[in-house]
C-alpha positions as CSV (number, residue, x, y, z in Angstrom):
1,M,-48.5,18.1,-14.1
2,P,-46.3,17.9,-17.3
3,I,-42.6,17.2,-16.7
4,S,-40.5,19.8,-18.6
5,S,-36.9,19.4,-19.6
6,E,-36.4,23.2,-19.4
7,S,-35.3,25.1,-16.3
8,V,-38.2,27.2,-15.0
9,L,-39.1,29.0,-11.8
10,L,-41.5,26.7,-10.2
11,T,-44.2,27.7,-7.7
12,D,-44.6,25.9,-4.3
13,R,-47.6,24.2,-5.7
14,E,-45.7,22.9,-8.7
15,L,-42.8,21.7,-6.5
16,I,-45.3,19.8,-4.3
17,A,-46.8,18.2,-7.4
18,L,-43.3,17.1,-8.5
19,I,-42.6,15.6,-5.1
20,D,-45.9,13.8,-5.4
21,L,-44.7,12.2,-8.6
22,L,-41.8,10.6,-6.8
23,A,-44.4,8.0,-5.7
24,D,-44.5,6.8,-9.3
25,D,-43.1,3.3,-9.8
26,D,-41.6,4.3,-13.2
27,S,-38.0,5.0,-12.4
28,S,-37.6,7.2,-15.6
29,I,-40.3,9.5,-14.3
30,R,-38.6,9.7,-10.9
31,E,-35.3,10.5,-12.6
32,R,-36.9,13.4,-14.6
33,V,-38.6,14.7,-11.5
34,T,-35.4,14.6,-9.5
35,A,-33.6,16.5,-12.3
36,Q,-36.2,19.3,-12.1
37,L,-35.9,19.4,-8.3
38,I,-32.2,19.8,-8.7
39,E,-32.8,22.7,-11.1
40,A,-35.1,24.3,-8.4
41,G,-32.2,24.3,-6.0
42,P,-32.6,25.6,-2.4
43,R,-36.4,25.9,-2.7
44,A,-36.6,22.2,-3.6
45,L,-34.5,21.4,-0.6
46,L,-36.9,23.3,1.7
47,M,-40.0,21.5,0.2
48,L,-38.4,18.1,0.3
49,G,-37.4,18.6,3.9
50,T,-40.9,19.4,5.1
51,T,-42.8,16.6,3.5
52,D,-44.7,14.0,5.7
53,Y,-45.0,11.1,3.3
54,V,-44.6,7.5,4.6
55,G,-43.4,4.2,3.3
56,T,-41.8,3.9,-0.1
57,H,-42.8,7.4,-1.1
58,A,-40.9,8.8,2.0
59,E,-37.8,6.7,1.0
60,R,-37.9,8.0,-2.5
61,V,-38.2,11.6,-1.2
62,Q,-35.1,11.1,0.9
63,V,-33.2,9.8,-2.2
64,A,-34.3,12.8,-4.1
65,L,-33.4,15.1,-1.2
66,C,-29.9,13.6,-1.1
67,K,-29.4,14.1,-4.8
68,V,-30.5,17.8,-4.6
69,Q,-28.2,18.3,-1.6
70,Q,-25.3,16.8,-3.5
71,A,-26.0,19.0,-6.5
72,Q,-25.8,22.0,-4.3
73,V,-22.5,20.8,-2.9
74,L,-21.1,20.3,-6.4
75,T,-22.0,23.9,-7.2
76,R,-20.2,25.1,-4.1
77,L,-17.1,23.0,-5.1
78,K,-17.1,24.7,-8.5
79,S,-17.1,28.1,-6.8
80,F,-14.3,26.9,-4.4
81,G,-12.2,25.8,-7.3
82,Q,-12.4,29.4,-8.7
83,E,-11.5,31.1,-5.4
84,A,-8.1,32.5,-4.4
85,P,-5.4,29.9,-3.8
86,N,-5.1,30.9,-0.1
87,T,-8.7,29.9,0.6
88,S,-9.1,27.9,3.8
89,V,-8.1,24.4,3.0
90,E,-10.6,22.9,5.4
91,D,-13.5,24.4,3.4
92,G,-12.7,22.3,0.4
93,A,-12.1,19.2,2.4
94,L,-15.3,19.6,4.2
95,L,-17.3,20.1,1.0
96,L,-16.0,16.7,-0.2
97,A,-17.2,15.1,3.1
98,E,-20.5,16.9,2.8
99,L,-20.9,15.5,-0.7
100,M,-20.8,12.0,0.7
101,H,-22.7,12.8,3.9
102,P,-25.0,15.8,3.1
103,N,-26.4,16.0,6.7
104,L,-23.1,16.2,8.5
105,D,-22.6,18.7,11.2
106,R,-20.6,21.5,9.5
107,A,-20.7,23.8,12.5
108,G,-19.6,21.0,14.8
109,T,-16.7,20.2,12.5
110,Y,-15.4,23.8,12.5
111,E,-15.9,23.9,16.2
112,T,-13.7,20.9,16.7
113,I,-10.9,22.6,14.7
114,E,-11.4,25.8,16.8
115,T,-11.1,23.7,20.0
116,L,-7.9,22.1,18.8
117,A,-6.4,25.5,18.0
118,E,-7.5,27.0,21.3
119,A,-5.9,24.2,23.3
120,A,-2.6,24.3,21.3
121,P,0.5,25.6,23.1
122,R,1.1,29.2,22.2
123,S,4.8,28.5,21.6
124,I,3.8,26.9,18.3
125,G,3.5,30.3,16.9
126,G,6.6,31.8,18.6
127,K,9.6,33.3,16.9
128,N,11.6,30.1,17.2
129,R,10.1,28.1,14.4
130,T,12.3,25.1,14.9
131,A,11.0,24.7,18.4
132,G,7.5,25.6,17.3
133,L,7.4,22.8,14.7
134,K,8.6,20.3,17.3
135,T,5.9,21.5,19.7
136,L,3.3,21.2,17.0
137,A,4.3,17.6,16.3
138,T,4.2,16.7,20.0
139,Y,0.8,18.4,20.4
140,M,-0.9,16.9,17.4
141,Y,0.5,13.3,17.8
142,E,1.1,12.7,21.5
143,E,-1.6,14.9,23.0
144,C,-4.3,14.9,20.4
145,G,-3.6,11.4,19.0
146,F,-3.6,12.2,15.2
147,D,-1.7,9.6,13.2
148,G,-1.9,7.6,10.0
149,N,-4.3,4.7,9.5
150,H,-1.8,2.0,8.4
151,S,-4.1,-1.0,9.0
152,D,-7.1,0.2,6.9
153,Y,-5.5,2.6,4.5
154,D,-8.1,2.4,1.7
155,N,-11.1,3.2,4.0
156,P,-12.9,6.3,2.6
157,A,-13.3,7.6,6.1
158,N,-9.5,8.3,6.1
159,S,-10.2,11.1,3.5
160,L,-13.3,12.6,5.0
161,L,-12.4,15.5,7.3
162,N,-15.3,15.1,9.7
163,Q,-14.4,11.4,10.2
164,V,-10.7,12.2,10.6
165,L,-11.4,14.7,13.3
166,V,-13.5,12.1,15.2
167,R,-11.4,9.0,14.6
168,R,-8.0,10.8,14.8
169,V,-6.6,8.7,12.0
170,G,-6.4,9.3,8.2
171,L,-4.3,9.6,5.2
172,P,-1.2,11.9,5.0
173,I,-3.1,14.6,3.1
174,S,-6.3,14.6,5.3
175,L,-4.2,14.7,8.4
176,A,-2.3,17.6,6.9
177,V,-5.6,19.5,6.4
178,V,-6.2,19.3,10.2
179,Y,-2.6,20.6,10.9
180,L,-3.0,23.4,8.4
181,A,-6.4,24.4,9.7
182,V,-5.1,24.5,13.3
183,C,-2.0,26.5,12.3
184,A,-4.0,29.0,10.3
185,R,-5.9,29.9,13.4
186,L,-2.5,30.2,15.3
187,H,-1.2,32.4,12.4
188,V,1.6,29.9,11.8
189,P,2.6,29.8,8.0
190,L,2.6,26.0,7.7
191,E,2.6,24.8,4.1
192,G,1.3,21.6,2.4
193,V,3.8,20.0,0.0
194,G,2.3,17.5,-2.4
195,L,5.1,15.0,-3.0
196,P,4.3,12.1,-5.3
197,F,2.8,9.2,-3.3
198,H,3.1,11.1,0.0
199,F,1.9,14.4,1.4
200,V,4.0,16.3,4.0
201,L,4.0,19.7,5.7
202,R,6.7,22.4,5.8
203,L,7.3,25.3,8.1
204,P,9.6,27.8,6.4
205,G,12.4,29.0,8.7
206,A,12.3,25.9,10.9
207,G,15.9,24.9,10.1
208,S,17.1,21.7,8.4
209,Q,14.2,19.6,9.6
210,A,11.5,21.9,8.4
211,Y,9.2,19.1,7.1
212,L,6.7,17.1,9.1
213,D,5.1,13.8,8.2
214,P,1.6,13.7,9.9
215,F,1.1,10.1,8.8
216,N,4.1,8.6,10.7
217,Q,3.9,9.8,14.3
218,A,4.4,13.4,13.3
219,R,8.1,12.7,12.5
220,L,10.2,15.7,11.5
221,L,12.1,15.4,8.2
222,N,14.7,17.1,6.1
223,E,14.5,17.3,2.3
224,N,16.6,14.1,1.9
225,D,14.2,12.2,4.2
226,C,11.3,13.4,1.9
227,R,13.2,12.1,-1.1
228,D,13.6,8.7,0.6
229,L,9.9,8.5,1.2
230,V,9.2,8.9,-2.5
231,R,12.1,6.6,-3.5
232,A,10.4,3.9,-1.5
233,H,7.8,3.9,-4.3
234,G,10.5,3.7,-7.0
235,Y,10.2,7.4,-8.0
236,E,12.7,10.3,-8.1
237,I,11.6,13.8,-7.5
238,T,13.0,17.2,-8.6
239,H,13.4,20.3,-6.5
240,N,10.3,21.9,-8.2
241,Q,8.1,19.1,-6.7
242,F,8.8,20.6,-3.2
243,R,6.6,23.6,-3.9
244,A,3.8,24.5,-1.6
245,V,0.4,23.6,-3.1
246,S,-2.9,25.5,-3.0
247,S,-6.1,24.7,-1.1
248,Q,-7.7,23.7,-4.4
249,E,-4.9,21.3,-5.3
250,I,-5.2,19.7,-1.9
251,T,-8.9,19.3,-2.3
252,A,-8.5,17.8,-5.7
253,R,-6.0,15.3,-4.5
254,I,-8.3,14.3,-1.7
255,A,-11.1,13.8,-4.3
256,R,-8.7,11.6,-6.2
257,N,-7.9,9.5,-3.1
258,L,-11.6,9.1,-2.4
259,L,-12.3,8.1,-6.0
260,L,-9.6,5.4,-5.8
261,S,-11.0,4.2,-2.4
262,Y,-14.5,3.8,-3.8
263,Q,-13.2,2.2,-7.0
264,K,-11.4,-0.5,-5.0
265,R,-14.6,-1.1,-3.0
266,G,-16.6,-1.4,-6.2
267,D,-18.8,1.6,-5.2
268,T,-19.4,2.8,-8.8
269,E,-22.0,5.4,-7.9
270,D,-19.7,7.1,-5.3
271,E,-16.7,6.7,-7.6
272,N,-18.5,8.6,-10.3
273,L,-19.7,11.3,-7.9
274,M,-16.1,11.9,-6.8
275,R,-14.9,12.0,-10.3
276,L,-17.4,14.7,-11.0
277,A,-16.3,16.5,-7.8
278,H,-12.7,16.5,-9.0
279,K,-13.7,18.0,-12.3
280,K,-15.6,20.8,-10.5
281,I,-12.5,21.7,-8.6
282,Q,-10.1,21.3,-11.6
283,P,-12.1,21.7,-14.8
284,G,-10.8,19.9,-17.8
285,T,-8.7,17.4,-15.8
286,E,-9.3,13.9,-16.8
287,L,-8.7,11.0,-14.3
288,V,-7.6,7.6,-15.3
289,G,-9.3,4.6,-13.8
């Protein structure tokens, strides 16, 4: 069948014919076929997932399937970027993880968060927020074992929510997503604060030590401690930089961290994919590097 550059509604027979063309040894043909399958969206996913090819053809079908899945995730990331700022933060973080691992267990990831919230001490959401924040720190660090990965900081797994939940280590911001997701289920108004070079959490009304550093043994901090964290990088911050950030801002920052991780590893394809993801969340934002 001819390969058109225009988006059209393809029949099942036409989709099968396109998938057959993935056997062609001409890479330019396979690229054009994959582009049309991406245009076909969910219907192409269904057809690609039910093929019974073998050998090289089967491998090429899997490559095309992955690209169509990633295109679908990018579309969802764009929608996420346009949603209300109070959208569940774990939704954006999980989309980034799904972009890199299209077949991850989404339901299982949400179930893990639900389990963490169900097992958490009810006093975390009590009227005494100072005590609640201390209890949250103890629960997440001492009982659940979440902490920063100091020995392998640049590992992309530290930024992928599903991996953080399994490995119990991550970057400040990805660990913060776990805390925020758990607290949302406990109706605790925990906030993410995107300080330069370091991400922390804040519980309004928790007294002088209202900040928590999930990367360093869930240590409680005051505002001066936060300033010292940033000064360690040779940077001074203003009061305005202590504002709470949105779910979209958090997701975009995770995308930036992943981009840098892949860049350092020389994974150009994954770097470019994450650059595109960042632009879907924050259109018009250019990234250096």
